[in-house]
C-alpha positions in Angstrom: -3.2 -0.3 -4.0 -3.4 -3.9 -4.9 -4.1 -6.9 -2.8 -0.9 -7.4 -0.9 1.6 -9.4 -2.9 -0.5 -10.2 -5.8 -3.1 -12.9 -6.3 -2.4 -16.4 -7.5 -3.8 -17.2 -10.8 -4.0 -20.9 -10.0 -7.3 -22.3 -9.0 -10.2 -20.0 -8.1 -10.2 -16.6 -6.4 -9.9 -18.3 -3.0 -13.6 -18.0 -2.1 -13.8 -14.3 -2.8 -13.2 -11.8 -5.6 -10.1 -9.9 -6.7 -10.4 -6.1 -6.1 -7.9 -3.3 -6.9 -8.0 0.5 -7.2 -6.5 2.1 -10.3 -3.4 4.2 -10.1 -5.1 7.5 -9.1 -7.8 5.9 -7.0 -10.7 7.2 -9.1 -12.0 3.8 -10.0 -12.0 0.2 -8.8 -11.7 -3.1 -10.8 -13.0 -6.5 -9.7 -12.5 -10.0 -11.0 -14.9 -12.8 -10.3 -16.1 -16.1 -11.7 -18.3 -14.2 -14.2 -15.5 -12.0 -15.7 -14.2 -8.6 -14.8 -16.0 -5.4 -13.7 -15.1 -1.7 -13.6 -16.5 0.7 -11.1 -16.2 4.5 -10.6 -16.3 6.4 -7.4 -19.1 9.0 -7.5 -19.2 12.5 -5.8 -22.0 11.3 -3.4 -19.8 8.6 -1.9 -21.3 6.0 -4.2 -20.0 3.3 -6.5 -21.2 3.1 -10.1 -20.6 0.1 -12.3 -19.3 1.4 -15.7 -18.5 -1.9 -17.4 -19.0 -5.7 -16.9 -17.3 -8.1 -19.3 -19.8 -10.9 -18.7 -17.4 -13.3 -20.4 -18.1 -16.2 -18.0 -14.3 -16.6 -17.5 -13.2 -16.7 -13.9 -10.9 -13.7 -13.7 -8.2 -13.8 -11.0 -6.2 -10.7 -11.9 -7.2 -7.4 -13.5 -5.7 -3.9 -13.7 -6.8 -0.8 -15.4 -4.5 1.9 -16.7 -5.7 5.0 -14.8 -9.1 6.0 -16.4 -8.3 4.7 -19.9 -9.9 1.9 -21.8 -6.8 -0.3 -21.4 -7.3 -3.3 -19.2 -5.0 -6.2 -18.5 -6.5 -9.5 -17.2 -5.5 -13.1 -16.3 -8.0 -15.9 -16.1 -8.1 -19.0 -14.0 -8.4 -21.1 -17.1 -5.2 -19.7 -18.6 -3.0 -18.6 -15.6 0.1 -18.2 -17.7 -1.5 -15.9 -20.3 -1.8 -12.1 -20.1 -4.7 -10.6 -22.1 -4.7 -6.9 -22.8 -8.1 -5.5 -23.9 -9.8 -2.3 -25.0 -12.9 -2.6 -22.9 -14.9 0.1 -24.6 -14.5 -1.5 -28.0 -14.7 -5.0 -26.5 -11.6 -6.0 -28.4 -8.4 -7.9 -27.5 -5.3 -5.9 -28.3 -2.8 -8.6 -27.6 -1.9 -11.6 -25.4 1.3 -13.0 -24.1 2.1 -16.4 -22.6 4.8 -16.9 -20.0 6.7 -19.9 -18.7 4.9 -19.9 -15.3 1.8 -18.6 -13.5 1.3 -14.9 -13.5 1.1 -13.7 -10.0 0.8 -9.9 -10.4 0.3 -7.3 -13.2 1.2 -3.6 -12.8 0.6 -0.7 -15.2 1.6 2.9 -15.6 1.6 5.2 -18.7 5.0 4.0 -19.7 5.4 0.3 -18.7 3.5 -2.9 -18.0 5.2 -5.3 -15.6 4.3 -9.0 -15.2 5.5 -10.7 -12.1 6.2 -14.5 -12.0 7.6 -16.4 -9.0 11.2 -16.0 -10.1 11.2 -13.4 -12.8 9.7 -10.0 -13.9 8.9 -9.1 -17.5 8.8 -5.4 -18.5 6.7 -4.3 -21.5 6.5 -1.0 -23.4 2.9 0.1 -22.9 2.7 1.7 -26.3 3.3 -1.4 -28.4 3.4 -4.1 -25.6 6.8 -5.4 -26.7 9.0 -7.0 -24.0 11.8 -4.6 -23.3 13.6 -6.5 -20.5 13.3 -9.6 -18.3 14.7 -9.7 -14.8 15.5 -13.4 -14.3 16.4 -15.5 -11.3 14.8 -13.2 -8.7 14.5 -14.7 -5.2 11.5 -16.9 -4.7 8.4 -14.7 -4.6 5.4 -17.0 -4.5 2.9 -14.2 -3.7 4.1 -12.0 -6.6 5.0 -9.1 -4.4 6.0 -6.1 -6.5 5.1 -2.4 -6.9 5.4 -0.2 -10.0 5.6 3.5 -9.5 2.6 5.3 -11.0 4.9 8.0 -12.4 6.1 7.5 -16.0 9.1 9.8 -15.4 10.3 8.0 -12.3 9.3 4.6 -13.5 10.7 2.2 -10.9 9.6 -1.3 -10.0 10.3 -2.6 -6.4 10.4 -6.3 -5.6 11.9 -8.5 -2.9 15.7 -8.9 -3.1 15.7 -11.8 -0.6 13.3 -14.4 0.7 14.9 -14.4 4.1 15.0 -10.7 5.1 13.2 -7.5 4.1 15.5 -6.4 1.3 14.0 -4.4 -1.6 15.4 -4.3 -5.1 14.7 -1.1 -7.1 14.9 -1.4 -10.9 14.6 1.5 -13.4 12.1 0.4 -16.0 12.9 3.3 -18.4 16.7 3.0 -18.6 16.5 -0.8 -17.8 19.1 -1.1 -15.1 19.2 -1.8 -11.3 18.8 1.4 -9.3 19.5 0.6 -5.7 18.9 -1.9 -2.8 17.1 -1.0 0.4 17.6 -2.9 3.6 14.1 -2.2 4.9 13.3 -4.9 7.5 14.8 -7.9 9.3 11.8 -10.1 8.3 10.7 -10.9 4.7 8.6 -8.3 3.0 4.8 -8.4 3.1 3.8 -5.2 1.3 5.2 -2.5 -1.0 3.7 0.8 -2.3 4.9 3.8 -4.2 3.7 7.4 -3.8 2.2 9.0 -6.9 5.4 11.0 -7.6 7.6 7.8 -7.5 10.0 9.2 -4.9 8.7 7.5 -1.8 8.4 3.8 -1.2 6.4 2.3 1.8 7.4 -1.1 3.1 6.1 -3.6 5.6 7.3 -7.0 6.7 5.7 -10.3 7.6 6.0 -9.4 11.2 3.4 -6.8 10.6 4.2 -4.3 13.3 6.4 -1.6 11.6 5.8 0.3 8.4 8.6 2.4 6.9 8.8 5.0 4.2 12.0 5.6 2.2 13.2 8.3 -0.2 14.3 6.7 -3.5 16.9 6.5 -4.9 18.7 8.2 -1.9 17.7 5.2 0.3 16.9 7.6 3.2 14.4 6.4 5.8 11.9 9.3 6.1 9.3 7.9 8.4 8.7 4.9 10.7 5.3 3.9 12.0 4.1 1.3 14.4 0.9 -0.3 13.2 -0.1 -1.7 16.5 0.9 -4.0 19.3 -0.9 -7.1 18.1 1.3 -9.9 16.9 0.8 -12.3 14.0 -0.8 -9.7 11.7 -0.6 -10.0 8.0 -0.3 -6.6 6.2 -2.5 -6.9 3.0 -2.1 -3.5 1.4 -0.2 -0.2 1.7 -1.5 2.8 -0.2 -0.4 6.5 -0.4 -3.0 9.2 -1.0 -2.6 11.1 -4.3 -1.4 14.2 -2.4 1.2 12.1 -0.6 0.2 13.3 2.9 -1.4 10.0 4.0 -0.5 6.3 4.0 -3.2 3.7 4.6 -2.5 0.1 5.7 -4.9 -2.8 5.8 -4.4 -6.2 7.4 -6.2 -9.4 8.2 -7.9 -7.6 11.2 -10.9 -5.3 11.2 -8.8 -2.2 11.7 -7.5 0.0 8.8 -4.8 2.4 9.9 -4.1 5.8 8.3 -0.7 7.5 9.0 0.0 11.1 8.3 3.4 11.7 6.7 4.1 15.2 7.9 3.1 17.2 10.9 1.3 20.4 9.9 3.8 22.7 11.6 6.8 20.9 9.9 5.0 20.8 6.6 4.4 24.5 6.7 7.9 25.4 7.7 6.9 26.8 11.0 8.6 26.1 14.3 7.2 23.1 16.3 5.1 23.8 19.4 7.1 24.8 22.5 5.5 22.1 24.6 3.7 18.8 24.1 4.3 15.1 23.7 6.0 15.3 20.3 8.7 17.7 21.4 9.2 16.0 24.8 9.5 12.5 23.4 11.6 13.5 20.5 14.0 15.3 22.9 14.0 12.4 25.3 14.8 9.9 22.5 17.6 12.1 21.2 19.1 12.6 24.7 18.9 9.0 25.7 19.8 7.4 22.4 23.2 6.6 23.6 22.0 4.9 26.8 19.0 3.0 25.5 19.2 -0.3 23.7 18.8 0.2 19.9 15.5 -1.7 19.8 14.0 0.4 22.6 15.1 3.7 21.0 13.6 2.5 17.7 10.3 1.8 19.2 10.1 5.2 21.0 10.9 6.9 17.7 8.0 5.2 15.8 4.9 7.3 15.0 1.4 6.1 15.7 -1.6 6.1 13.5 -3.2 9.4 12.8 -6.6 7.9 12.1 -8.2 4.4 12.1 -11.3 2.8 10.7 -13.0 -0.3 11.8 -14.5 -2.7 9.2 -17.8 -4.5 10.1 -15.8 -7.7 9.8 -12.3 -8.9 9.2 -11.4 -9.7 5.6 -8.9 -12.2 4.3 -7.8 -9.5 1.8 -8.6 -5.8 1.6 -7.3 -2.8 -0.3 -7.6 0.8 0.7 -7.5 4.2 -1.0 -7.3 7.7 0.6 -8.9 10.1 -1.8 -11.1 13.2 -2.0 -14.8 12.8 -2.8 -16.5 16.2 -3.5 -13.4 17.8 -2.0 -13.9 15.9 1.3 -11.2 13.4 2.4 -12.3 9.8 2.3 -10.9 6.4 3.2 -12.3 3.8 0.9 -11.8 0.1 1.6 -12.7 -2.8 -0.7 -12.7 -6.4 0.4 -12.5 -9.8 -1.3 -16.1 -10.3 -0.1 -17.3 -7.7 -2.6 -17.9 -5.0 0.0 -16.8 -1.4 -0.4 -16.8 0.7 2.8 -16.6 4.5 2.6 -15.3 6.3 5.7 -15.0 10.0 6.5 -11.4 11.1 7.3 -11.0 14.2 9.5 -7.9 15.8 8.0 -7.5 18.1 11.1 -8.1 15.8 14.0 -7.8 12.2 12.6 -9.1 9.8 15.2 -11.9 7.3 14.6 -13.2 7.4 11.0 -16.9 7.3 10.7 -18.5 4.8 8.3 -20.6 6.7 5.8 -21.7 4.0 3.3 -21.3 0.4 2.4 -21.7 -0.9 -1.1 -21.9 -4.4 -2.6 -19.9 -4.9 -5.8 -20.8 -8.4 -6.7 -22.3 -11.4 -5.1 -19.4 -13.2 -3.4 -19.3 -16.0 -0.8 -18.9 -14.9 2.8 -15.3 -14.4 3.7 -13.5 -16.8 6.0 -13.0 -15.4 9.5 -9.4 -14.3 10.0 -9.7 -15.0 13.7 -12.2 -16.5 16.1 -12.6 -13.5 18.4 -12.6 -9.9 17.3 -10.3 -7.5 19.2 -11.7 -4.3 17.6 -11.7 -2.1 20.7 -8.2 -2.9 21.8 -6.8 -2.7 18.3 -8.4 0.7 17.7 -7.3 1.9 21.1 -3.7 0.9 20.4 -3.9 2.7 17.0 -5.1 5.9 18.4 -3.4 5.9 21.8 -2.7 9.4 23.1 0.7 8.4 24.6 2.9 8.5 22.6 1.2 11.0 20.2 -0.1 10.4 16.8 2.1 11.3 13.9 5.6 10.4 12.7 9.0 11.8 13.5 10.5 13.4 10.4 14.0 11.9 10.4 15.3 14.6 8.2 14.3 17.5 10.5 16.8 18.4 13.2 14.0 20.1 15.1 12.6 16.7 15.9 15.9 15.6 17.4 17.3 18.7 19.1 20.6 18.6 21.1 20.1 18.2 24.8 22.2 19.5 27.7 21.6 20.1 31.4 21.5 23.6 32.9 24.9 23.0 34.6 26.5 21.9 31.4 28.4 24.8 29.6 27.5 25.3 25.9 29.7 23.7 23.3 32.5 25.8 22.0 
């Protein structure tokens, strides 16, 4: 739910503001040249400012622990210092200094993780003592890491290589390495945990394929194709609280929403007897031995269930799929200080209608990510009717049934 792989604390906020949703997507934090601000999502699709520090310190990183009063911040003036505050009391609880610039800060109800370029520091959230330091990690200049929101399955994921998309999983409770995932051939660009801490979403710098793994079993559950456009930088991956949706933002105007389970499969019912999903699944299964591996992989990738189009591309944007007054919503915040609220049709998906746009803070206009917009083609690719929307559940044998011709006798 944070801005891609963290936000450098050196220099300013890069011409924009730092924005991030809290762990359950009920509120939003923002850091700017005037300090840090907390906002709540209201039942009428609104945004309400609930706190402003007004410290005058340029804040480049800020994270809030769920809906509590605990806030962790890093300022441009002191990029190596982490400050933990009680915002309602207006007091500083503690501060820690590190050997290098802080690139990312992650919180849950059990641990606080500080990410530097070549190390991670794990704190106990109750007394803020350092419990463990993971040293000599592969170079991670963007501070890419993800801490599971769950205090029970408290895992942190971070790049295990700077050359390929390897993910290291570390158990922050028992303080030992858990497993390693070979997620992509290209270096990682984004990581996100589901609320339960059992699913990990990954994307690479290539920006075309998003995968979801079961941890610690290392089972690949889903694989999605974001689109056909090349040279796209994935900025954020975010699970919905219910775990049924995964949103992805990039440096284009299009935000994709993937559905992680087909309704029939989720309900335990048999899949429909006809249709693209069954036909293509069967075709991929039958021809898997004859097709090149790369072709078979592409055919087995699911497409976006829904997509939203921002009024303009943002250099950085974060997304949340949540419920507002029991209605599904896609909420997207950008580094330009804009928050866009879209309706999400849970039954049909498709193009998400823009309901409201809010301004958080006055921020400089964002740099254009590209000279010419390709909104129509990008949205069309995201919602193409062939192949169908949705993902193949790689655990379900019904999605990959055995094939035989009419003349072929049944197996003994």
